[in-house]
C-alpha positions as CSV (number, residue, x, y, z in Angstrom):
1,X,-163.3,-83.5,97.3
2,X,-166.8,-84.9,98.2
3,X,-168.3,-88.7,98.1
4,X,-168.0,-91.2,100.4
5,X,-164.5,-93.0,100.8
6,X,-165.4,-95.6,103.4
7,X,-167.5,-99.0,102.0
8,X,-170.5,-100.3,103.4
9,X,-170.9,-103.8,104.3
10,X,-174.6,-103.8,104.9
11,X,-175.1,-105.9,101.8
12,X,-174.2,-108.5,99.9
13,X,-172.4,-106.4,97.5
14,X,-169.6,-104.0,99.4
15,X,-169.9,-100.5,97.9
16,X,-169.2,-97.1,98.2
17,X,-172.3,-96.2,96.2
18,X,-175.1,-96.3,98.3
19,X,-176.4,-99.3,97.3
20,X,-178.9,-99.7,99.8
21,X,-180.9,-96.8,99.5
22,X,-181.0,-97.8,95.3
23,X,-183.2,-100.8,95.6
24,X,-183.9,-101.3,91.8
25,X,-179.8,-101.3,91.0
26,X,-179.0,-103.7,94.4
27,X,-181.9,-105.9,93.4
28,X,-180.9,-106.0,89.6
29,X,-177.2,-107.1,91.0
30,X,-178.1,-109.7,93.4
31,X,-180.0,-111.2,90.6
32,X,-177.0,-110.9,88.3
33,X,-174.9,-112.0,91.3
34,X,-175.3,-116.3,91.1
35,X,-174.4,-116.0,87.4
36,X,-171.0,-114.2,88.6
37,X,-170.2,-116.6,91.1
38,X,-171.4,-120.0,88.4
39,X,-169.0,-118.0,86.0
40,X,-166.1,-117.7,88.6
41,X,-166.7,-121.2,90.0
42,X,-166.7,-122.9,86.5
43,X,-163.6,-120.8,85.6
44,X,-161.0,-120.9,88.2
45,X,-159.6,-124.8,88.4
46,X,-161.3,-126.8,91.3
47,X,-158.4,-127.8,93.4
48,X,-158.1,-123.9,94.4
49,X,-161.8,-123.2,95.4
50,X,-161.3,-124.3,99.2
51,X,-157.6,-122.8,99.5
52,X,-157.0,-119.9,101.8
53,X,-155.2,-117.1,99.8
54,X,-153.4,-114.0,101.6
55,X,-155.8,-111.2,99.6
56,X,-155.9,-107.6,99.5
57,X,-159.3,-106.2,100.1
58,X,-160.2,-102.7,99.7
59,X,-162.1,-101.2,102.9
60,X,-161.4,-97.8,101.3
61,X,-161.1,-95.5,98.1
62,X,-158.3,-93.8,99.9
63,X,-154.8,-94.9,100.2
64,X,-154.7,-96.4,103.7
65,X,-158.0,-98.3,102.4
66,X,-155.4,-100.6,100.5
67,X,-153.7,-101.5,103.6
68,X,-156.3,-104.7,104.6
69,X,-154.6,-108.4,103.9
70,X,-156.2,-111.6,104.9
71,X,-156.5,-115.1,104.1
72,X,-159.6,-115.3,102.0
73,X,-161.3,-118.3,100.4
74,X,-161.7,-117.3,96.7
75,X,-165.4,-117.8,95.8
76,X,-166.0,-116.0,99.2
77,X,-164.0,-112.6,98.2
78,X,-165.7,-109.4,98.8
79,X,-166.3,-107.9,95.2
80,X,-167.2,-104.1,95.7
81,X,-168.4,-101.5,93.6
82,X,-165.9,-99.0,94.2
83,X,-165.7,-95.2,92.7
84,X,-163.3,-92.7,93.6
85,X,-164.5,-89.8,95.4
86,X,-166.6,-87.2,93.7
87,X,-164.5,-84.0,92.3
88,X,-166.4,-80.8,93.6
89,X,-167.1,-78.6,90.3
90,X,-165.9,-81.2,87.8
91,X,-166.1,-80.0,84.4
92,X,-165.9,-82.0,81.5
93,X,-161.7,-81.4,80.1
94,X,-162.3,-82.1,76.3
95,X,-164.5,-81.4,73.2
96,X,-167.7,-79.5,72.1
97,X,-168.4,-79.3,75.9
98,X,-165.4,-78.7,77.3
99,X,-165.2,-76.5,80.4
100,X,-169.4,-77.3,81.2
101,X,-170.3,-79.0,84.3
102,X,-169.6,-83.5,83.8
103,X,-172.8,-85.8,83.5
104,X,-173.9,-87.1,86.5
105,X,-176.7,-89.4,84.2
106,X,-175.9,-90.3,80.2
107,X,-176.6,-87.5,78.0
108,X,-179.2,-88.9,75.8
109,X,-177.4,-88.4,72.3
110,X,-174.5,-90.1,73.4
111,X,-175.9,-93.1,75.1
112,X,-174.7,-95.7,72.6
113,X,-171.4,-94.5,72.1
114,X,-170.8,-94.7,75.9
115,X,-172.5,-98.1,76.0
116,X,-170.4,-99.4,73.8
117,X,-167.4,-98.2,75.5
118,X,-168.4,-99.6,78.6
119,X,-169.2,-103.0,77.3
120,X,-165.9,-103.2,75.8
121,X,-164.0,-102.4,78.7
122,X,-166.2,-104.6,80.6
123,X,-165.6,-107.3,78.2
124,X,-161.7,-107.5,78.7
125,X,-162.1,-107.8,82.6
126,X,-163.5,-111.3,82.4
127,X,-161.4,-112.6,79.6
128,X,-157.8,-112.2,81.1
129,X,-159.3,-114.4,84.2
130,X,-160.7,-117.0,81.4
131,X,-157.0,-116.7,79.7
132,X,-155.1,-117.4,82.9
133,X,-157.4,-120.0,84.6
134,X,-155.0,-123.0,84.1
135,X,-151.8,-120.9,85.2
136,X,-152.7,-122.0,89.2
137,X,-151.7,-125.9,88.0
138,X,-147.9,-124.5,87.3
139,X,-147.2,-122.0,89.5
140,X,-143.5,-121.7,90.2
141,X,-144.3,-120.3,93.8
142,X,-146.8,-119.6,96.4
143,X,-145.6,-116.1,96.3
144,X,-146.7,-116.1,92.2
145,X,-150.0,-118.1,93.0
146,X,-151.0,-115.6,95.5
147,X,-150.4,-112.9,92.6
148,X,-152.1,-114.5,90.2
149,X,-155.5,-115.1,92.3
150,X,-155.0,-110.9,93.4
151,X,-154.8,-110.3,89.6
152,X,-157.8,-112.5,89.1
153,X,-159.7,-111.3,92.0
154,X,-159.5,-107.6,90.8
155,X,-160.2,-108.5,86.9
156,X,-163.2,-109.8,88.8
157,X,-164.0,-106.7,90.3
158,X,-163.8,-104.5,87.2
159,X,-166.3,-106.8,86.0
160,X,-168.3,-105.9,89.1
161,X,-167.3,-102.0,88.3
162,X,-168.8,-102.1,84.6
163,X,-171.9,-104.1,85.0
164,X,-173.0,-101.6,88.1
165,X,-172.7,-98.7,85.6
166,X,-174.6,-100.9,82.7
167,X,-177.3,-101.4,85.3
168,X,-177.8,-98.1,86.9
169,X,-177.7,-96.2,83.6
170,X,-178.8,-98.2,81.0
171,X,-181.8,-100.0,81.8
172,X,-183.1,-102.7,80.2
173,X,-180.4,-102.6,77.2
174,X,-177.8,-102.6,80.1
175,X,-178.8,-105.7,81.9
176,X,-179.4,-107.7,78.6
177,X,-175.2,-106.3,78.1
178,X,-174.4,-107.0,81.4
179,X,-175.7,-110.5,81.1
180,X,-173.9,-111.3,77.6
181,X,-170.3,-110.3,79.5
182,X,-171.1,-113.5,80.9
183,X,-172.1,-115.7,77.9
184,X,-169.3,-114.8,75.7
185,X,-165.8,-116.5,76.9
186,X,-162.2,-116.1,75.6
187,X,-161.6,-118.4,73.2
188,X,-165.0,-119.6,72.4
189,X,-166.3,-119.9,68.6
190,X,-170.0,-119.4,69.0
191,X,-169.3,-116.3,71.3
192,X,-165.7,-115.2,71.8
193,X,-164.7,-112.0,73.8
194,X,-164.8,-108.8,71.9
195,X,-160.7,-108.2,71.0
196,X,-158.4,-110.4,69.6
197,X,-155.8,-110.1,72.2
198,X,-158.3,-111.6,74.8
199,X,-159.1,-114.6,72.7
200,X,-155.1,-115.6,72.8
201,X,-154.5,-118.6,74.8
202,X,-151.7,-117.8,78.4
203,X,-150.3,-121.1,78.1
204,X,-147.4,-120.2,80.8
205,X,-146.2,-118.4,83.6
206,X,-144.0,-116.1,80.9
207,X,-146.6,-115.4,79.2
208,X,-148.9,-114.2,81.9
209,X,-145.9,-112.2,83.1
210,X,-145.7,-110.6,79.7
211,X,-149.3,-110.4,79.5
212,X,-149.7,-108.3,82.6
213,X,-146.9,-106.2,81.9
214,X,-148.1,-105.2,78.1
215,X,-151.7,-105.8,77.7
216,X,-152.6,-105.0,81.5
217,X,-150.9,-101.7,80.3
218,X,-153.2,-101.2,77.2
219,X,-155.5,-101.7,80.4
220,X,-154.0,-98.6,81.7
221,X,-154.0,-96.6,78.6
222,X,-157.6,-97.0,78.4
223,X,-158.6,-96.6,81.9
224,X,-156.4,-92.9,82.0
225,X,-158.5,-92.0,78.6
226,X,-162.1,-93.2,80.0
227,X,-160.8,-91.3,83.8
228,X,-160.8,-88.2,81.6
229,X,-164.6,-89.0,80.6
230,X,-167.1,-86.2,80.9
231,X,-169.3,-88.5,82.1
232,X,-168.7,-88.4,85.9
233,X,-169.4,-92.1,87.2
234,X,-167.3,-93.5,84.5
235,X,-164.5,-91.2,85.3
236,X,-164.6,-92.0,89.1
237,X,-165.1,-96.1,88.3
238,X,-162.1,-95.6,85.9
239,X,-160.0,-93.4,88.4
240,X,-160.3,-96.4,91.1
241,X,-159.7,-99.1,88.8
242,X,-156.3,-97.8,87.7
243,X,-154.8,-98.4,91.2
244,X,-155.3,-102.0,90.9
245,X,-154.1,-101.9,87.3
246,X,-151.1,-100.6,88.7
247,X,-150.7,-104.0,90.7
248,X,-151.1,-106.0,87.5
249,X,-148.0,-104.5,85.7
250,X,-146.1,-104.6,89.1
251,X,-146.9,-108.2,88.9
252,X,-145.9,-108.4,85.0
253,X,-142.3,-106.2,85.2
254,X,-141.0,-108.1,88.4
255,X,-141.9,-111.2,87.3
256,X,-140.1,-111.1,83.7
257,X,-137.2,-109.1,86.1
258,X,-137.3,-112.2,88.3
259,X,-137.0,-114.4,85.4
260,X,-134.1,-112.6,83.5
261,X,-132.2,-112.2,86.8
262,X,-132.7,-115.8,87.5
263,X,-131.1,-116.6,83.7
264,X,-128.2,-114.1,84.5
265,X,-127.4,-115.9,87.6
266,X,-127.1,-118.9,85.9
267,X,-125.4,-117.9,83.3
268,X,-122.7,-116.5,85.4
269,X,-122.4,-119.6,87.5
270,X,-122.0,-121.6,84.9
271,X,-119.6,-119.3,82.8
272,X,-121.5,-118.9,79.9
273,X,-120.9,-115.2,78.5
274,X,-122.9,-116.1,75.0
275,X,-126.3,-115.2,75.5
276,X,-127.2,-116.7,72.1
277,X,-125.6,-120.1,73.3
278,X,-129.4,-121.4,73.8
279,X,-129.0,-125.1,74.0
280,X,-125.9,-124.7,77.1
281,X,-127.9,-122.1,78.6
282,X,-131.4,-124.3,78.4
283,X,-129.6,-126.8,80.4
284,X,-129.6,-125.2,83.2
285,X,-133.4,-125.0,83.4
286,X,-133.7,-121.4,82.6
287,X,-135.0,-119.1,79.6
288,X,-133.0,-117.4,77.7
289,X,-133.0,-113.8,76.5
290,X,-133.3,-114.5,72.7
291,X,-137.0,-116.5,73.7
292,X,-137.6,-113.8,76.2
293,X,-137.0,-111.1,73.3
294,X,-139.5,-113.4,71.3
295,X,-142.3,-113.5,73.4
296,X,-141.8,-109.9,74.3
297,X,-142.1,-109.4,70.4
298,X,-145.3,-111.3,70.7
299,X,-147.1,-109.6,73.6
300,X,-146.1,-106.1,72.6
301,X,-147.4,-106.3,69.2
302,X,-150.8,-108.4,70.1
303,X,-151.1,-105.2,73.0
304,X,-150.8,-102.3,69.7
305,X,-153.3,-104.1,68.0
306,X,-155.6,-103.6,70.9
307,X,-155.7,-100.0,69.7
308,X,-157.3,-100.6,67.0
309,X,-157.1,-98.2,63.6
310,X,-154.4,-95.3,63.8
311,X,-157.1,-92.8,61.8
312,X,-160.5,-93.8,63.5
313,X,-163.9,-91.5,63.4
314,X,-165.1,-93.4,66.6
315,X,-162.5,-92.4,68.5
316,X,-162.9,-89.0,66.7
317,X,-166.6,-89.0,68.1
318,X,-165.8,-90.4,71.6
319,X,-162.9,-87.5,72.5
320,X,-165.3,-84.4,70.4
321,X,-168.4,-85.5,72.2
322,X,-166.2,-85.4,75.8
323,X,-166.8,-89.1,76.7
324,X,-163.4,-90.4,76.5
325,X,-160.1,-88.1,76.3
326,X,-156.7,-88.2,75.6
327,X,-153.6,-90.0,78.1
328,X,-153.0,-87.3,80.7
329,X,-155.8,-85.1,79.4
330,X,-155.4,-82.4,82.3
331,X,-151.5,-82.3,81.9
332,X,-152.0,-81.3,78.1
333,X,-151.3,-77.7,77.2
334,X,-153.7,-77.0,74.7
335,X,-157.7,-75.9,73.9
336,X,-158.5,-79.3,74.7
337,X,-160.9,-79.2,71.4
338,X,-158.2,-79.8,68.6
339,X,-160.4,-78.3,65.7
340,X,-157.5,-77.2,63.7
341,X,-154.3,-79.5,65.1
342,X,-152.8,-82.3,63.4
343,X,-150.8,-85.4,64.5
344,X,-148.2,-87.4,62.6
345,X,-149.6,-90.8,61.5
346,X,-147.6,-93.8,60.2
347,X,-148.7,-95.0,56.9
348,X,-147.8,-97.9,55.0
349,X,-147.4,-97.2,51.1
350,X,-145.6,-98.8,48.0
351,X,-142.6,-97.2,48.9
352,X,-142.1,-98.0,52.4
353,X,-143.5,-96.7,55.8
354,X,-143.8,-93.0,56.1
355,X,-145.7,-90.3,58.7
356,X,-148.0,-87.9,57.4
357,X,-150.2,-85.4,59.4
358,X,-153.8,-86.1,59.6
359,X,-156.3,-84.1,61.8
360,X,-155.7,-84.5,65.4
361,X,-159.3,-85.5,66.1
362,X,-159.4,-88.9,63.8
363,X,-155.4,-89.7,65.2
364,X,-156.8,-90.0,69.3
365,X,-155.9,-94.1,68.5
366,X,-152.4,-93.4,67.3
367,X,-151.6,-90.7,69.9
368,X,-152.7,-93.4,72.8
369,X,-150.5,-96.0,71.3
370,X,-147.6,-93.7,71.1
371,X,-148.4,-92.5,74.9
372,X,-148.3,-96.3,75.7
373,X,-145.2,-97.2,73.7
374,X,-143.6,-94.3,75.8
375,X,-144.8,-96.1,78.8
376,X,-144.3,-99.8,78.3
377,X,-140.2,-98.6,77.2
378,X,-139.7,-98.1,80.8
379,X,-139.7,-101.5,82.2
380,X,-137.7,-102.8,79.1
381,X,-135.0,-100.3,80.0
382,X,-135.0,-101.8,83.6
383,X,-134.6,-104.9,82.4
384,X,-131.4,-103.8,80.1
385,X,-129.8,-102.3,83.5
386,X,-129.9,-105.8,84.6
387,X,-128.8,-107.4,82.0
388,X,-125.9,-104.8,81.8
389,X,-125.0,-105.1,85.3
390,X,-124.6,-108.9,84.9
391,X,-121.8,-108.3,82.5
392,X,-124.3,-110.1,79.4
393,X,-123.9,-108.3,76.0
394,X,-127.7,-108.2,74.9
395,X,-130.1,-105.8,74.9
396,X,-134.3,-106.4,74.8
397,X,-136.1,-104.0,72.3
398,X,-139.4,-102.9,71.6
399,X,-140.0,-104.0,67.7
400,X,-141.2,-101.7,65.4
401,X,-144.5,-100.7,65.6
402,X,-145.0,-102.4,62.1
403,X,-144.2,-106.0,63.0
404,X,-146.6,-108.9,63.4
405,X,-149.7,-106.8,63.1
406,X,-153.2,-107.4,62.2
407,X,-155.5,-104.4,62.8
408,X,-154.4,-100.9,61.5
409,X,-152.3,-99.6,58.5
410,X,-149.7,-102.2,58.9
411,X,-152.2,-105.5,59.1
412,X,-150.5,-108.5,57.2
413,X,-147.4,-106.6,56.0
414,X,-143.8,-108.0,56.0
415,X,-142.0,-105.4,58.4
416,X,-139.0,-107.1,60.5
417,X,-138.9,-106.1,64.0
418,X,-136.3,-103.2,63.0
419,X,-138.6,-101.5,60.7
420,X,-137.4,-102.8,57.1
421,X,-140.2,-103.4,54.7
422,X,-138.6,-107.3,53.4
423,X,-140.1,-109.5,50.7
424,X,-142.8,-112.1,51.5
425,X,-140.5,-114.9,51.6
426,X,-137.9,-113.4,53.3
427,X,-140.0,-112.5,55.9
428,X,-141.7,-115.8,56.2
429,X,-138.1,-117.4,56.3
430,X,-137.1,-115.3,59.1
431,X,-140.4,-115.2,61.5
432,X,-139.3,-118.0,63.9
433,X,-136.3,-115.8,64.9
434,X,-138.3,-113.1,65.7
435,X,-141.8,-114.6,67.5
436,X,-141.7,-118.3,70.0
437,X,-141.6,-121.2,67.9
438,X,-143.4,-124.2,68.3
439,X,-140.7,-125.6,70.2
440,X,-139.7,-122.3,72.3
441,X,-143.2,-123.1,73.7
442,X,-142.4,-126.8,74.3
443,X,-139.4,-126.0,76.2
444,X,-140.9,-123.2,78.5
445,X,-143.7,-125.7,79.3
446,X,-141.3,-128.2,80.3
447,X,-140.3,-125.6,82.8
448,X,-143.9,-125.5,84.4
449,X,-143.7,-127.5,87.2
450,X,-145.5,-126.2,90.2
451,X,-143.8,-125.5,93.2
452,X,-145.9,-125.7,96.5
453,X,-143.6,-125.2,99.4
454,X,-143.1,-122.1,101.1
455,X,-140.1,-119.9,100.6
456,X,-139.2,-122.1,97.3
457,X,-139.4,-121.2,93.8
458,X,-139.5,-123.1,90.4
459,X,-135.4,-123.6,88.6
460,X,-136.5,-120.9,86.0
461,X,-137.2,-117.4,88.2
462,X,-135.4,-115.9,90.9
463,X,-137.5,-115.3,94.5
464,X,-138.7,-111.7,94.7
465,X,-136.7,-108.7,96.4
466,X,-139.2,-108.2,99.2
467,X,-142.6,-109.9,100.1
468,X,-145.8,-109.2,99.7
469,X,-147.5,-106.9,102.7
470,X,-143.7,-107.3,104.0
471,X,-143.8,-110.7,104.8
472,X,-140.8,-113.1,105.4
473,X,-139.6,-115.1,102.4
474,X,-141.0,-118.5,103.8
475,X,-144.4,-117.0,104.2
476,X,-147.2,-118.9,102.9
477,X,-149.3,-117.1,100.8
478,X,-151.7,-119.4,99.7
479,X,-152.8,-122.3,102.3
480,X,-153.6,-125.2,99.6
481,X,-156.4,-126.8,100.4
482,X,-156.5,-129.8,97.3
483,X,-160.3,-130.5,96.7
């Protein structure tokens, strides 16, 4: 491997891409910077701007470079442009150019396709910060508040990563796209974010934990695919982003796990054995398991829609051109061209749901979605072990991929979580059993009471097993300064 792992702090923008000697790009990014800071300041609740947060800042892209923690005010966080080290002799891993040297510049014939992929990825990063902007006011602990802010600043850094690529490699078009990333906003009627799931609200902390577990996992799958790109700067950017994305999913998995843990503890203490005795469980100020299942159903299915159509010529073109690979492309044992290969795809017909073999090239989205489902099932299994260990008879499940879909073969179809096709009337009469109702949302919202004393936690969530940076349980992760 070659490439700089140390980060230069000699400019306003920490980086390991030699910005100080690339005056054109440095100037463009410095011009973009005030708009970014304005976006940031408008977005994070004002009362937290002066608070000092115990954040992790990368000081290198090697493992040791992740060990630096310090208190910092979020608007003063050093968002950097960081690429994983360049791999000597790297070749394009898939498509018609497989085995050729990886591109260091944008290949002209794939310029538009590459730019679109960078813009879509870039658009999701600020969107999730926008969705989470009100959560700081109801954080269940300083530990959780700090995790929210760590996720936020890293999503901000991911935006910087994509904006760097746009400025460096796409000229005037790239500069315009970079400005548009700050013009759009989550849920806006005039200029919404590009993907549906990123225009949904994140109204409570359970939604945040589900989002970081399920939707950030979609981000992981997309980044893994882009990390296989034959365009080397994009590959290196995404390889480094994946280390940060792993932290977001950790926040999600442990957040849901701690919510479950507290519910199980309260049920056992109160002698409640029936997980469906919702009213009695809620009297103790915790979130019952059936409601957790409904939230899981919602966030998993919203995340499935992010993969797009099961059969897609755009996805085929991205693979064939070598711009985007499959998940863990380097571990797949085939010719990496897929000229004659097939892949099974779910279809919805008048007779129900059927699998049909289609050319593997056009089934890229379906394959990535299947990989995602396998990956997402791991945490669900770990949550179920906790429930089983507590002696409670309840199993969380990922719903069928046809349930609650708005994009793809199952869009708008009356399919229940078990995968059965129902009449519309039957589906409508039962949907409140499968997705969170207004009453469920109101109950969860009633629990969202901020806890600002170090070492204390809200009624509905258990403390973490281990502190950030091995800090003790009563560590003050956020030094609040209420402006």
